[in-house]
DRENVEX-160081 format. One record per residue: residue in three letters; x, y, z of N, C-alpha, C in turn. Coordinates in steps of 0.02 Angstrom, whole numbers, plus 32768, in hexadecimal, padded with zeros to 4 digits. Layout:
N
ALAXYZXYZXYZ;...
! end
This chain:
296
UNK398A2D2F4EC439A82D524EFD39722D614F30;UNK397C2D514F6E394B2D5E4FA3394F2DA64FB8;UNK39182DBC4FD939162E004FF2394C2E0A5027;UNK39692E455028399D2E56505839802E83508D;UNK399F2E8350C839882EAD50FF39C02EDA5115;UNK39B02F18512539E02F49513C39C72F65517E;UNK39F32F6951AF39E12F8451F139F12FCD51F4;UNK39BF2FF7520239CA303F520739F3304E5245;UNK3A27307852403A54308752783A3130AD52AF;UNK39FE30D4529E39DE30FD52D239AB30D852FA;UNK397D30B452DA3945309752FE394A304C5306;UNK3979302D52E5397E2FE552EA394A2FC052C1;UNK39232FE5529938F02FC5527039102FA15236;UNK38F32F695224390A2F4351EA38E12F5851AE;UNK39032F6F517A38E12F87513D38F02F555105;UNK38BC2F3750ED38C32F0650B738C12F2B5074;UNK38EC2F17504738EA2F34500438F42EFC4FD1;UNK38DC2F0A4F9638E12ED94F6139072EF84F26;UNK393A2ED74F0C395E2EF24ED239302EFF4E97;UNK39442F2E4E6D391B2F3F4E3339112F034E06;UNK39442ED84E02393F2E9D4DD6390B2E6C4DEE;UNK38F12E744E2B38BE2E474E4638782E644E3E;UNK386F2E964E12382C2EB04E0538002E794DE8;UNK37C02E844DEB37902E514DD437982E434D89;UNK37822E094D7537862DF74D2F375D2E274D04;UNK37252E3E4D1E36FB2E6C4CF837212EAD4CE9;UNK37452EC84D1B376A2F064D1037A12EFC4CDC;UNK37C52EC44CE137FB2EB84CB137E02EB24C6A;UNK37AC2E8A4C6237912E7F4C1F37702EBF4C04;UNK37532EE64C3037342F254C1937682F564C00;UNK37A12F5A4C2337D72F864C0C37F52F6E4BCA;UNK38002F2C4BC5381B2F114B8737EB2F1C4B4D;UNK37AB2F104B5937792F1A4B2437752F624B0E;UNK377B2F904B3E377A2FD74B2D37B52FEA4B00;UNK37EF2FD14B13382B2FE04AEA38252FC34AA4;UNK380E2F844A9F38082F644A5E37D32F874A34;UNK379B2F994A5337652FBC4A2E377D2FFF4A14;UNK37A230234A3E37BD30644A2937EB305D49ED;UNK3818302B49F03847302049B93821300B497A;UNK37EE2FE1498237C82FCA494837A430044925;UNK37873032494C37603068492F378D309E4911;UNK37C130B1493537E830EB4920382830D948F9;UNK383B309948F73878308748D4386C3051489F;UNK3852301848B3384C2FE1488438172FED4850;UNK37DD3008486337A73014483337BB304747FD;UNK37D83081480F37EF30AF47D93824309047AC;UNK3852306947CA3885304847A2386730164771;UNK38362FF1478838142FC1475D37EF2FE44724;UNK37D0301D473437AB3043470137DA305B46CA;UNK3816306F46DD3848308646AC3856304E4679;UNK386130124691386F2FD9466438322FC6463B;UNK37F72FC7465A37BA2FB6463537AD2FE745FD;UNK37B43028460B37A8305B45D837DC305745A0;UNK381A304845B2384F3045457F3842300C454D;UNK38272FD44565381B2F9B453937D12F944527;UNK37A92FC8453037612FC4452437512FB644DB;UNK377B2FCB44AC376E2FC04465379D2F8D4447;UNK37C02F68447237EB2F33445A38342F46445C;UNK385E2F15444C38A62F1F444F38BF2F4B4416;UNK389C2F4943DD38B22F7043A338B32FBB43B0;UNK387B2FD843C4387B302043D438AB3032440C;UNK38B43004443C38E330104472392A30184457;UNK393E2FEB442A39812FEF440E3988302A43DE;UNK3952303B43BB39543074438D396130B643B1;UNK395030B943F1395B30F7441739A63107441B;UNK39D030D444173A1830DF441C3A3830EC43D8;UNK3A1030E843A23A2930FA43603A2631454354;UNK3A033168437E39FE31B143773A4231D14384;UNK3A5A31FA43563A9C321B43613A9E324543A0;UNK3A67326643B13A66328E43EE3A6C3263442C;UNK3A4D3228442A3A5231FA44633A9931E1446B;UNK3AB831CE44333AFD31B744373B2C31EF444E;UNK3B1F322C44373B483264444D3B4032704498;UNK3B02326844B23AF6327044FA3B1B323B4522;UNK3B1C31FD45083B4031C7452A3B8B31D6452B;UNK3BA631EA44F23BED31FA44EE3C003232451D;UNK3BD63266451F3BE5329F454B3BE2328B4594;UNK3BB1326245A63BAC324B45EB3BEA32244600;UNK3C0131F845D43C3D31D145E33C7B31FE45E7;UNK3C7E322F45BA3CB7325D45BA3CBA328545FB;UNK3C8132A0460F3C7F32C9464C3C92329E4689;UNK3C773261468C3C89323546C43CD3322346C2;UNK3CEF321946863D36320746803D6332404697;UNK3D4B327E46953D7332B746AC3D6632C546F6;UNK3D2632C547093D1332D9474D3D2932A64782;UNK3D23326647733D33323347A53D7E323247B6;UNK3DAC323047853DF3323447983E05327447BC;UNK3DE732AC47A83DF532EB47CB3DE032E64814;UNK3DA632CA48213D8E32C248663DB5328D488B;UNK3DD0325C48673DFB322A48863E3A324A48A2;UNK3E5A327548793E96329848903E8632C648CA;UNK3E4F32EC48C43E3C331948FA3E2B32F2493A;UNK3E0632BC49333DF23295496D3E2D32784992;UNK3E5E325E496C3E9A3243498C3EC1327A49B0;UNK3ECA32B3498F3EF032EA49AE3ECD330549EC;UNK3E8C330F49E73E67332B4A1F3E6432FB4A5A;UNK3E5632BC4A4C3E51328B4A833E95327F4AA3;UNK3ECA327D4A7B3F0D32754A983F1E32B04AC5;UNK3F1032ED4AAD3F1F33294AD53EF8332A4B16;UNK3EB8331A4B123E8D331F4B4D3E9C32E74B7F;UNK3EA932AA4B653EB232714B923EF9326E4BAF;UNK3F2A32874B8C3F6F327D4BA03F9032BB4BBE;UNK3F7432F64BB33F9533344BCA3F65335F4BF2;UNK3F8333894C1C3F5E33BD4C3F3F7434014C24;UNK3F45342B4C113F57346C4BF43F1E349D4BFF;UNK3F2D34DD4BFF3EF7350F4C083EC5350B4BCF;UNK3E8635114BDF3E52350E4BAD3E3B34C84B9A;UNK3E5034974BC13E3E34524BB13DF234484BB4;UNK3DD234634BE73D89345C4BED3D6534804BB4;UNK3D8234B84B9D3D6434DD4B663D6734B34B26;UNK3D9F34924B1B3DA634674AE13D73342E4AE2;UNK3D6934104B1B3D3833DA4B213CF233F54B12;UNK3CE334314B2A3CA1344F4B1C3C98345D4AD2;UNK3CCC34764AB13CC834864A6A3CBF34474A40;UNK3CDC34104A563CD333D14A313C8A33BD4A30;UNK3C6733CB4A663C2033B94A6B3BF233EB4A49;UNK3C0D34214A2E3BE434564A123BB5343E49DA;UNK3BCC341649AA3B9D340049763B6233D8498F;UNK3B6733BA49CB3B2F339649E73AF833C44A00;UNK3B0A34024A0F3AD934314A2B3AC3346749FA;UNK3AE5346C49C13AD4349E498E3AAF347B4955;UNK3A78349949403A53347D49073A7E347B48C9;UNK3A7D344548A33AA3344348653A91347B4834;UNK3A52348F48343A3D34C748093A613507481D;UNK3A673512485E3A8B354D48763AD435494862;UNK3AF1350E48673B37350548523B4035164809;UNK3B1334FE47DE3B17350E47973B0F3559478B;UNK3AE2357947AF3AD835C147A83B1635E847BC;UNK3B3835D147F03B7635F248053BAA35F047CD;UNK3BB035B847AB3BE035B347733BCC35E2473A;UNK3B8B35E8472F3B74361746FB3B87365F470E;UNK3B7E3670474D3B8F36B447643BDA36C14763;UNK3C02368D47673C4B369647673C6736934720;UNK3C51366146F83C6F365546B73C423666467C;UNK3C04367B46893BD6368B46533BE936CA462E;UNK3BC636D845F73BD6371245CD3BD3375345F3;UNK3BA5375946223B9F3795464B3BBA378B4692;UNK3BE03755469B3BF9374446DD3C39376746EE;UNK3C57375247253C933773473F3CCD376E470D;UNK3CD9373246F33D10372746C43CF93720467C;UNK3CB7372746703C9B371C462E3CBA374745F8;UNK3CBD378946003CDB37B345CB3D2337A045BB;UNK3D4B379345EE3D91378045E23D95373E45BC;UNK3D6C370D45D03D6C36CC45AD3D5636D44565;UNK3D2236FD45593D0A370845143D3F372944EA;UNK3D64375845073D98377B44E23DD1374C44CE;UNK3DDB371744F43E1036E744E43DF536A844C3;UNK3DB736A944AF3D9A3670448A3D8F363244B3;UNK3D85363A44F43D79360145213D3035FF4535;UNK3D0F35C8452A3CC935C1453D3CC335894571;UNK3CA8359A45AA3C9E356A45E03C55355945E9;UNK3C2B358C45F13BE4358145F83BC6357045B4;UNK3B94354245B43B75352845773BA83502454C;UNK3BD834E3456D3C0A34BB454C3C213484457C;UNK3C4A345745633C60341D458C3C85343345CB;UNK3CB2346545C93CD5347846073CA5348A4640;UNK3C7034AE46313C4034C046663C1E34834683;UNK3C0D345246583BEE341546703C1D33EF469D;UNK3C5D33EC46893C8F33C946B23C9733EC46F6;UNK3C9C342E46F63CA3345347353C6834484763;UNK3C2C344B47473BF0344147703BEE33FA478D;UNK3C0133CA47643C013384477B3C35337947B1;UNK3C70339547A93CA4338F47DC3C8B33AD481E;UNK3C6933E6481B3C52340648583C2133D9487F;UNK3BF133BC485D3BBE339548803BD733514896;UNK3C10333B487B3C2832F7488B3C6732F548B5;UNK3C88332E48C13CC9332848E23CC83311492B;UNK3C8F331349503C9232F949943C9532AD4999;UNK3C82328849663C763241496E3CB6321A4980;UNK3CEB3225495B3D293200496A3D46321549AD;UNK3D49325649B93D66326F49F83D3E32574A33;UNK3CFB32574A2E3CD132444A673CD631F94A76;UNK3CE831D04A453CF331894A523D37317D4A73;UNK3D6931A54A5F3DAD31974A763DBD31B74AB9;UNK3DA231F24AC83DB432164B053DA931EB4B44;UNK3D6D31D14B503D6431A94B8D3D8D31694B8C;UNK3D97314C4B513DBE310E4B4C3E07311B4B5E;UNK3E2431514B443E6A31604B523E7431784B99;UNK3E43319B4BB53E4731B04BFB3E4531734C29;UNK3E1D31424C183E1831054C413E5930DD4C3F;UNK3E7930DB4C043EB730B44BFD3EF230D64C1F;UNK3EF031184C273F26313A4C493F6531404C1E;UNK3F9C31514C3F3FDB315E4C1B4013312E4C2E;UNK400530FB4C55403A30D04C6F405E30AB4C38;UNK4039308D4C09405A30654BD5408330914BA6;UNK406930CC4B95409030FA4B6A40CF31114B8D;UNK40CA31214BCD410531374BF3413931004BF8;UNK412230C14BFF415130894C02417430804BBF;UNK415030884B88416F30814B4641A230B94B3A;UNK419130F54B4E41C1312D4B4641FE31224B71;UNK41F531074BAD422D30FA4BDA425D30C64BBC;UNK424030974B97426930634B79428A30794B38;UNK427F30B84B2542A230D34AEB427A30DA4AAB;UNK423A30CA4AAD421030D04A714203311A4A62;UNK4200312B4A2241EE316F4A0F41A4317A4A19;UNK419131B94A16414A31C84A1F411E31A949EA;UNK413531AB49AA410E318E4974410A3142497B;UNK41423122498D414130D94996411530C649D1;UNK411630EE4A0540EA30E14A3F40A130E44A2B;UNK409031144A01404B311A49E9403730DD49C0;UNK406430C749934053308F49674050304D498B;UNK407D304249BB4082300049DB405D2FFA4A1D;UNK404E30324A3D402D302F4A7E3FE7304F4A7C;UNK3FE5308F4A6A3FA530B34A6D3F73309A4A3A;UNK3F88309549FB3F59308249C63F3A303D49D1;UNK3F60300949E33F3F2FC849F13F0C2FCC4A29;UNK3F182FF74A5A3EEA2FFC4A933EA9301F4A81;UNK3EAB304A4A4F3E7030724A3F3E51305F49FC;UNK3E6A302B49DB3E56301E49963E0B3011498F;UNK3DED2FED49BE3DA62FDE49B73D7B301C49C4;UNK3D8D304449F53D6A30834A003D7330B249C6;UNK3DAF30B349A83DBC30DE496F3D9130C94933;UNK3D8F308849253D66307048ED3D1C307E48F9;UNK3D06307849373CC1308749493CB130D0493C;UNK3CDD30FD49503CD2314449453CD3315548FB;UNK3D00313748D43D033143488C3CC3312A486B;UNK3CA930F248823C6C30D648673C3131064871;UNK3C29311F48AE3BF3314E48BC3BFC318F4895;UNK3C3A31A648903C4831E3486A3C3531DA4821;UNK3C4631A148043C36319547BE3BEB319147B2;UNK3BC7317147E03B7E316C47D93B5D31B047DB;UNK3B7431DA48093B57321E480D3B6A324847D1;UNK3BA7324047B83BBE3267477E3B9332564740;UNK3B84321747363B5C320546FC3B1332184702;UNK3AFA321B473F3AB3322947493AA33271475B;UNK3AD5329D47603AC932E247753A9D33074743;UNK3A6C332B475D3A3E334F47313A3D339A4740;UNK3A3333AE477F3A2633F447903A5C3424477B;UNK3A9A341947933AD0344747833AE134464739;UNK3AE1340A471B3AF1340446D43ABC342646A9;UNK3A7D342146BF3A47344046993A50348C4694;UNK3A6934AB46C93A7134F446CA3AA9350A469C;UNK3AE134E5469B3B1C34FC46763B2134E04630;UNK3AF634B1461D3AFF348F45DD3AE234B645A2;UNK3AAA34D845AC3A8934F945743A5C34CC454C;UNK3A5A348B455C3A2E345A453A3A37345B44EF;UNK3A74345A44D83A82345A44903A8534114478;UNK3A5633FF444E3A5133BA44373A9233A44414;UNK3AA8336944263AE3334D44073B25336B441E;UNK3B22339D44493B6033BE44603B6633C044AC;UNK3B3333D844CF3B3933E245173B0333BD453F;UNK3AE1338F45213AAE336845453ACD3327455E;UNK3ACC331D459F3ADE32DC45BB3AA132AF45BA;UNK3AA8327245D13A70324345CE3A33325C45F5;UNK3A3A3274463439FF328D465739DC32C64632;UNK3A0232F4461439E4332B45EF39C1331245B0;UNK39DE32E2458F39BF32C64553397F32A14564;UNK397D3280459D3940325F45B43909329345BE;UNK391932CB45DD38E732FF45E738CC331945A5;UNK38F83326457538E33341453538B533104511;UNK38C932D0450F38A0329E44ED385C3295450E;UNK385B32974550381C3290457437EE32CB4567;UNK38093308456637E13343455837C633434510;UNK37E8332044E437D1331A449F37A332DD4495;UNK379032BD44CB3763328344CB3781324744A6;UNK37C2324544A137E5320B448637F631DD44C0;UNK37C331BD44DA37CA3199451937F8315D4514;UNK37F4313844DE381E30FC44D83868310E44D9;UNK387B314144B238C1315644B138D7317244F4;UNK38AA3199451438BB31B6455538C7317F4588;UNK3899314E458A38A0311945BC38D830E945A9;UNK38E930E44569392230BA4556396330D64573;UNK396C3118456D39A73136458B39A3313345D7;UNK3966313945F3395F3132463B397130EC4652;UNK396230BA462A39763075463A39C2306F463D;UNK39E43093460F3A2D309346113A4730AE4653;UNK3A2A30E646693A3E310246A93A2C30D446E3;UNK39F030B646DF39DB308947143A08304B4716;UNK3A1D303346DB3A4B2FFB46D93A8E300C46F9;UNK3AA6304846EB3AE4305E470B3ADB30624757;UNK3AA03078476D3A93307C47B53A93303647D4;UNK3A75300547B23A732FC147CC3AB82FA247CF;UNK3AE02FAF479B3B252F97479C3B4B2FB747D5;UNK3B402FF847DF3B60301B48173B4C2FFC4859;UNK3B0C2FEC48603AF42FCD489E3B152F8948A9;UNK3B1C2F6248743B3C2F21487B3B852F28488E;UNK3BA92F55486D3BEF2F60487E3BF62F7C48C4;UNK3BC82FA848D83BC92FC4491C3BC32F8B494F;UNK3B942F5E49443B8C2F2649733BCB2EFB4975;UNK3BE82EEF493B3C252EC649383C5F2EE8495E;UNK3C672F2A49533C9D2F4E49743C932F5149BF;UNK3C542F5949D53C462F594A1D3C582F154A3C;UNK3C492EE04A183C592E9D4A313CA52E934A34;UNK3CC92EA94A003D112EA14A003D322ECD4A36;UNK3D152F0A4A3F3D302F364A723D272F184AB7;UNK3CEC2EFD4AC53CE02EDD4B063D0C2EA04B0F;UNK3D172E7B4AD93D422E404ADD3D8A2E554AEB;UNK3DA02E8C4ACA3DE42EA44AD63DED2EBC4B1E;UNK3DBB2EDE4B393DBF2EF54B7E3DC22EBB4BAF;UNK3D9A2E874BA23D9C2E4D4BCF3DDF2E294BCA;UNK3DFC2E284B8D3E3E2E0A4B863E732E304BAC;UNK3E702E734BA83EA02E9B4BCE3E972E914C19;UNK3E592E8A4C303E4D2E7F4C783E692E3C4C8E;UNK3E632E094C633E7F2DC74C763ECB2DC94C78;UNK3EEA2DEE4C493F322DF14C493F4E2E154C87;UNK3F282E474CA03F3F2E6C4CDA3F272E4C4D1B;
! end
């Protein structure tokens, strides 16, 4: 692209400018090299070290790390918490995004702000809040103890803390998507006699399915890898309330490096799978958008 000229309305001077994409080759390569170097130092190198340390004594000790009953219990608990927290956030995300994108109501801006709250509050603070509310000396602690209900230092507390730190992900993916799509197609379906539920299944859900899957994917990844809030409410009880990140911390503090890094490899593998699925969903979402644009 050649340089363009603009005539100033006041003085008649011609001002030449060059688009950013026409910067010198040195500037482009320097920026690219900086980005690649940053990723290599702060992302790829630590990830490689995790795999190297996990297999430093061979495949045998690596596999033996998963024979530990506490490790298997941590894996089961992590999967259980994710299996509860992700569907709960899926329901909340659909309800919140539908309400915000399709309706106008008092307090709408407040609801949007509250959805973003976990992004601005430390997970440790969130865990402490649950302790102050449901702990033995907390607001509802004596009543819960009198009725034999234990939330803190038990699975329910871990689930609550995980739901808190992960509930923005689905809603934050769907809200801008549903606002961009508008209400025309849903209104047309309702005009033609479709029920609200049928309209959701046949019109809304197909339009948001890739964004929904993307949000669920991110929510699941965060649920499995959450440390701060879960650490506060779990009590670190071996075989009972330790998730994979907490078990990794315990093993590392005990200088059982191979077992610690073996579980870390499991988390890293889940992260890599998440990254691959994320890339696939972004590609399918972009392809779906281009298809809709061609049809219209």
